[in-house]
C-alpha positions as CSV (number, residue, x, y, z in Angstrom):
1,M,-19.9,10.4,15.9
2,S,-18.5,6.9,16.4
3,T,-14.7,6.4,16.2
4,I,-13.1,3.4,14.8
5,A,-10.4,2.1,17.4
6,W,-6.9,1.4,15.9
7,R,-5.8,-2.3,16.6
8,R,-3.6,-3.5,14.4
9,L,-2.2,-2.3,-6.1
10,T,-3.9,-1.3,-15.5
11,S,-5.7,-4.5,-15.3
12,L,-3.5,-7.5,-16.3
13,L,-4.0,-10.0,-19.2
14,A,-5.2,-13.3,-17.9
15,A,-2.5,-15.4,-16.7
16,S,-2.7,-19.2,-16.3
17,T,-3.6,-20.3,-12.8
18,L,-0.7,-21.1,-10.6
19,M,-0.5,-24.9,-10.4
20,V,0.2,-26.2,-7.0
21,S,0.4,-29.7,-5.8
22,S,1.5,-31.4,-2.6
23,L,5.2,-31.4,-2.5
24,A,8.0,-32.9,-0.4
25,A,9.7,-31.0,2.0
26,C,12.4,-28.3,0.8
27,S,16.0,-29.4,0.3
28,D,19.0,-27.2,-0.1
29,T,19.6,-25.8,-3.3
30,S,22.5,-23.8,-4.9
31,T,23.0,-21.4,-7.9
32,N,25.9,-20.4,-9.9
33,N,24.0,-17.9,-11.9
34,D,23.7,-14.2,-11.6
35,A,20.4,-13.9,-9.9
36,A,20.1,-10.2,-10.8
37,D,19.3,-11.2,-14.2
38,A,15.7,-12.1,-14.3
39,G,16.0,-13.9,-17.5
40,T,19.0,-16.2,-16.1
41,E,17.9,-19.7,-15.4
42,V,18.7,-20.9,-12.0
43,S,19.8,-24.6,-11.4
44,E,16.9,-26.1,-9.8
45,G,18.6,-29.4,-8.5
46,E,16.5,-30.7,-5.7
47,A,14.7,-27.4,-5.5
48,C,11.4,-27.0,-3.7
49,A,8.4,-26.6,-5.9
50,P,10.5,-27.0,-9.3
51,E,7.4,-26.4,-11.5
52,I,7.4,-22.7,-10.1
53,A,10.3,-21.8,-12.4
54,E,10.4,-18.2,-11.4
55,I,8.6,-15.8,-8.9
56,E,7.1,-12.5,-9.9
57,F,7.2,-10.0,-7.1
58,G,4.6,-7.2,-7.3
59,I,5.5,-3.7,-6.3
60,L,3.0,-1.1,-5.6
61,S,3.2,2.2,-7.8
62,T,4.0,4.6,-5.0
63,E,6.5,6.1,-7.3
64,S,7.5,5.8,-10.9
65,A,9.4,2.4,-11.9
66,D,12.5,4.3,-12.7
67,N,12.7,5.5,-9.0
68,L,11.6,2.0,-7.7
69,K,13.9,-0.3,-9.6
70,P,17.2,1.0,-8.2
71,V,16.0,0.2,-4.5
72,W,14.2,-3.0,-5.1
73,E,16.2,-4.9,-7.8
74,P,19.1,-5.6,-5.3
75,L,16.8,-7.1,-2.9
76,L,15.1,-9.3,-5.6
77,A,18.5,-10.4,-6.7
78,D,19.3,-11.5,-3.2
79,M,15.9,-13.2,-2.8
80,A,16.6,-15.1,-6.1
81,E,19.6,-16.6,-4.7
82,A,17.9,-17.6,-1.5
83,V,15.0,-19.3,-3.0
84,G,16.8,-20.9,-5.9
85,R,15.0,-19.3,-8.9
86,P,14.7,-15.9,-10.7
87,V,12.7,-13.3,-9.0
88,K,11.3,-10.6,-11.3
89,G,9.9,-7.3,-10.3
90,F,6.4,-6.5,-11.6
91,Y,6.0,-2.8,-11.4
92,A,2.3,-2.3,-12.3
93,T,1.0,1.2,-13.3
94,D,-1.5,1.2,-10.5
95,Y,-2.3,-0.5,-7.3
96,A,-5.0,-2.7,-8.8
97,G,-2.4,-4.2,-11.3
98,V,-0.6,-6.0,-8.4
99,I,-3.9,-7.0,-6.6
100,E,-5.2,-8.5,-9.9
101,G,-2.0,-9.9,-10.8
102,M,-1.9,-11.9,-7.8
103,G,-5.4,-13.0,-8.2
104,A,-4.5,-14.3,-11.8
105,G,-1.5,-16.2,-10.5
106,K,0.9,-14.0,-12.4
107,V,2.3,-12.5,-9.2
108,Q,3.3,-14.9,-6.4
109,V,4.8,-12.5,-3.9
110,A,4.0,-8.7,-3.3
111,W,4.5,-5.6,-1.3
112,Y,1.3,-4.1,-0.4
113,G,-0.2,-1.2,1.6
114,G,-2.9,-1.9,4.2
115,K,-5.9,-1.1,2.1
116,S,-4.5,-3.0,-1.0
117,Y,-3.6,-5.9,1.0
118,I,-7.0,-6.4,2.5
119,E,-8.5,-6.2,-1.1
120,A,-6.0,-8.7,-2.2
121,A,-6.7,-11.0,0.8
122,E,-10.4,-11.0,0.0
123,R,-10.3,-11.7,-3.8
124,S,-6.7,-12.5,-4.8
125,S,-5.5,-15.1,-2.3
126,A,-3.0,-13.1,-0.7
127,E,-1.6,-14.2,2.8
128,A,0.4,-11.8,4.7
129,F,3.5,-13.0,6.4
130,A,5.8,-10.0,7.2
131,Q,5.6,-6.5,8.3
132,T,8.1,-3.7,7.6
133,V,9.8,-2.0,10.4
134,A,10.9,1.7,9.6
135,L,14.3,2.9,10.0
136,D,13.2,4.4,13.5
137,G,12.2,1.0,14.6
138,T,8.3,1.8,14.3
139,K,5.7,-0.2,12.6
140,G,3.6,2.7,11.6
141,Y,3.4,5.8,9.4
142,Y,1.0,8.7,8.8
143,S,-1.2,10.0,6.1
144,H,-1.0,13.9,5.3
145,L,-2.7,16.5,3.5
146,I,0.0,18.8,1.9
147,T,0.0,22.1,-0.1
148,N,2.5,24.2,-1.6
149,V,4.4,26.6,0.9
150,E,3.7,29.5,-1.1
151,N,-0.1,28.8,-1.5
152,P,-2.2,31.6,0.4
153,I,-4.2,29.0,2.2
154,V,-1.1,28.2,4.3
155,A,-1.6,31.7,6.1
156,E,-5.2,30.8,6.9
157,I,-4.2,27.6,8.6
158,D,-2.6,26.9,12.0
159,V,0.2,24.7,10.7
160,E,1.5,23.8,14.2
161,A,-2.0,22.6,15.1
162,G,-2.4,20.8,11.9
163,N,-6.0,21.9,11.4
164,G,-5.8,22.0,7.5
165,D,-8.4,19.5,7.4
166,Q,-11.1,21.7,8.9
167,Y,-10.0,24.6,6.3
168,V,-10.0,22.3,3.4
169,I,-13.6,21.1,4.3
170,E,-14.8,24.8,4.9
171,N,-13.3,26.1,1.6
172,A,-13.5,23.1,-0.6
173,A,-15.6,24.9,-3.3
174,D,-12.6,27.1,-4.0
175,L,-10.0,24.4,-3.9
176,T,-8.5,21.8,-6.4
177,F,-7.7,18.4,-4.7
178,A,-5.8,15.2,-5.4
179,F,-6.2,11.8,-4.1
180,N,-3.4,9.4,-5.2
181,D,-5.0,5.9,-5.9
182,P,-8.5,4.5,-4.8
183,N,-6.4,1.5,-3.5
184,S,-4.2,3.4,-1.3
185,T,-4.5,3.5,2.5
186,S,-2.8,6.7,3.2
187,G,-3.6,8.3,-0.1
188,F,-7.2,7.6,-0.2
189,L,-8.8,5.4,2.8
190,V,-7.5,7.2,5.8
191,P,-8.4,10.9,4.6
192,S,-11.6,9.8,3.2
193,Y,-12.6,8.5,6.6
194,Y,-11.0,11.0,9.0
195,V,-11.1,14.2,6.9
196,F,-14.5,13.7,5.0
197,A,-16.6,10.8,6.2
198,Q,-16.4,11.8,9.8
199,N,-17.4,15.3,8.8
200,E,-20.4,14.1,6.7
201,V,-19.1,15.4,3.6
202,N,-18.5,13.7,0.2
203,A,-15.2,14.5,-1.3
204,E,-16.5,13.7,-4.7
205,K,-18.9,16.7,-4.6
206,I,-17.4,19.5,-2.6
207,F,-14.2,20.5,-4.7
208,S,-13.9,22.8,-7.4
209,E,-12.0,20.1,-9.0
210,L,-10.9,16.4,-7.8
211,V,-8.5,14.1,-9.3
212,Y,-6.8,10.8,-8.8
213,A,-3.1,11.4,-9.5
214,G,-2.1,7.6,-9.3
215,S,1.1,7.7,-6.9
216,H,2.3,9.5,-3.9
217,E,5.2,10.8,-6.0
218,A,2.6,12.3,-8.4
219,T,0.5,14.0,-5.8
220,A,3.6,15.4,-4.2
221,L,4.8,16.8,-7.5
222,A,1.5,18.2,-8.2
223,V,1.5,20.2,-5.1
224,A,5.2,21.2,-5.4
225,E,4.4,22.5,-9.1
226,N,1.1,24.2,-7.9
227,Q,-1.1,21.9,-10.1
228,V,-3.4,21.3,-7.2
229,D,-4.1,23.2,-4.0
230,V,-4.2,20.2,-1.7
231,A,-3.3,16.7,-2.0
232,T,-3.0,13.5,0.0
233,N,0.5,12.0,0.9
234,N,2.2,10.2,3.8
235,S,5.3,10.4,5.8
236,E,7.1,7.5,4.1
237,N,6.8,8.9,0.7
238,L,7.9,12.5,1.8
239,A,10.9,10.9,3.4
240,R,11.6,9.2,-0.1
241,L,11.1,12.5,-1.9
242,E,13.9,13.9,0.2
243,E,16.2,11.6,-1.7
244,T,14.5,11.7,-5.2
245,S,13.5,15.3,-5.5
246,P,14.6,17.5,-2.5
247,G,13.9,20.7,-4.3
248,S,10.3,19.5,-4.5
249,L,10.1,18.6,-0.9
250,E,11.0,22.1,0.0
251,K,8.0,23.4,-1.7
252,I,5.5,21.3,0.4
253,Q,3.8,22.2,3.6
254,I,2.0,19.6,5.7
255,I,-1.3,20.8,6.9
256,W,-3.0,17.8,8.3
257,T,-1.5,14.6,10.0
258,S,-3.7,11.5,10.6
259,P,-3.6,9.0,13.6
260,V,-0.8,6.1,12.9
261,I,-1.3,3.7,10.2
262,P,0.1,0.0,10.6
263,S,3.1,-0.3,8.4
264,D,3.0,-2.4,5.3
265,P,2.6,-6.1,4.7
266,L,4.5,-8.4,2.5
267,A,2.1,-11.2,1.3
268,Y,2.5,-14.4,-0.9
269,R,-0.2,-16.3,-2.5
270,S,-1.9,-18.7,0.1
271,D,-1.7,-21.6,-2.3
272,L,2.1,-21.6,-2.7
273,P,3.7,-24.8,-1.4
274,D,4.6,-24.7,2.2
275,C,8.2,-25.3,1.5
276,L,8.3,-22.2,-0.9
277,K,6.6,-20.2,1.9
278,S,9.0,-21.3,4.3
279,S,12.1,-20.4,2.0
280,I,10.6,-16.9,1.4
281,Q,10.0,-16.4,5.1
282,D,13.6,-17.5,6.0
283,F,15.1,-14.9,3.5
284,F,13.0,-12.2,4.6
285,F,13.1,-12.6,8.4
286,N,17.0,-13.0,8.3
287,Y,17.8,-10.3,5.5
288,D,20.3,-8.0,7.1
289,D,21.8,-6.0,4.1
290,E,21.6,-2.7,5.7
291,E,22.3,-0.6,2.6
292,V,19.6,-2.3,0.6
293,L,17.0,-2.1,3.5
294,A,18.0,1.7,4.1
295,G,17.1,2.3,0.2
296,L,13.6,0.9,0.9
297,Q,13.5,2.8,4.3
298,W,13.3,-0.3,6.4
299,T,15.5,-1.7,9.2
300,R,14.0,-5.3,9.0
301,L,11.0,-7.3,8.5
302,D,9.2,-8.9,11.2
303,P,6.8,-12.1,11.3
304,A,3.1,-10.9,10.8
305,E,-0.4,-12.5,10.1
306,D,-3.5,-11.4,8.3
307,A,-5.3,-10.1,11.5
308,D,-2.5,-7.6,11.8
309,W,-4.3,-5.4,9.4
310,N,-7.8,-5.8,10.9
311,T,-7.6,-2.3,11.8
312,I,-7.6,-1.4,8.2
313,R,-10.7,-3.6,7.6
314,E,-12.4,-1.8,10.5
315,L,-11.6,1.7,9.1
316,Q,-12.9,0.7,5.5
317,I,-16.1,-0.6,7.2
318,G,-16.4,2.5,9.4
319,K,-16.1,4.8,6.3
320,D,-18.8,2.6,4.6
321,I,-21.1,3.0,7.6
322,L,-20.7,6.7,7.6
323,D,-21.2,6.7,3.6
324,V,-24.5,4.9,4.0
325,Q,-25.6,7.1,7.0
326,N,-25.1,10.1,4.9
327,N,-26.5,8.8,1.7
328,E,-30.0,10.8,1.0
329,N,-30.7,8.6,-1.9
330,L,-31.4,5.5,0.2
331,S,-34.8,4.7,1.7
332,E,-35.0,4.1,5.5
333,A,-35.5,0.4,4.8
334,D,-32.5,0.2,2.5
335,K,-30.3,2.1,4.8
336,A,-31.1,0.0,7.9
337,A,-30.4,-3.3,5.8
338,Q,-27.2,-1.8,4.7
339,L,-26.0,-0.7,8.1
340,E,-27.0,-4.1,9.8
341,A,-24.9,-5.9,7.1
342,L,-21.9,-3.5,7.7
343,N,-22.2,-3.8,11.5
344,Q,-22.3,-7.6,11.2
345,K,-19.1,-7.3,9.1
346,L,-17.5,-5.2,11.6
347,E,-18.2,-7.5,14.5
348,A,-16.6,-10.4,12.5
349,V,-13.2,-8.7,12.4
350,K,-13.1,-7.4,16.0
């Protein structure tokens, strides 16, 4: 079975399309307003792109908005001061909300995961410009399968070896299972490929019950509270759980860990004026508030480009190839045609 080599977010009401025109180069701006107040008007003066009165920043629903706002709002307030206009956090209830928000021109900048980014790049004019760097200096994280520490299945798994994926497949008919969001990289795509597709099984058919819990926080709490036997999660969100709900974390046992996943991109709409793009980049690449960054579990943000997430594209295509190969409802001719198209798509991103 082939292995794909690792190489480097509610629908919204239609929003008016972002109007962009060719603009003169940016000049320095100043603000005397409280940038933390999203409703506060910032003096534009000679600001770049004055027709863009405010920026909406899309934030994936990895946790509840109540948990996300305290760590994101300080950054957005600092960003507002730097770019000379209010920056409002857009906390969608699912991953698709951020993707569709950017596509509709409602969201101008966003924090994505790998899979949600490649979806947004394909259909919402998203353009990656930065990559998050973790507190330990790495640009990667891991997908996990987790269960409750008191679940009897723990005794059947070699936890040190992390072979819980095989136990899950072999005993799926007796287990309840939770993905988080279908647009999640670590909460859906990665385990779908490595745990299920590579073992030629369809997760939608093998469990006694399969649910989509929505966020990583939701899957973690579902396991901690014994609402499901097994769920997906990731190393970053389990680290966050240590701060937001340490008692829940103590009830969670990791039973499988994926290969490393490229860390998250920040992206803006590709049709933003160049001067505004430059202002946004300057802010993030030079941002050094250690307390705010630590709250987001970052040490800094590095420059990045779209191709840095081609590995996620390859992984998605690899999953699609295996799904077609294992689809018994396709004729040989249809299967061959779909496989040819997918292999061409794969070659295009290599």
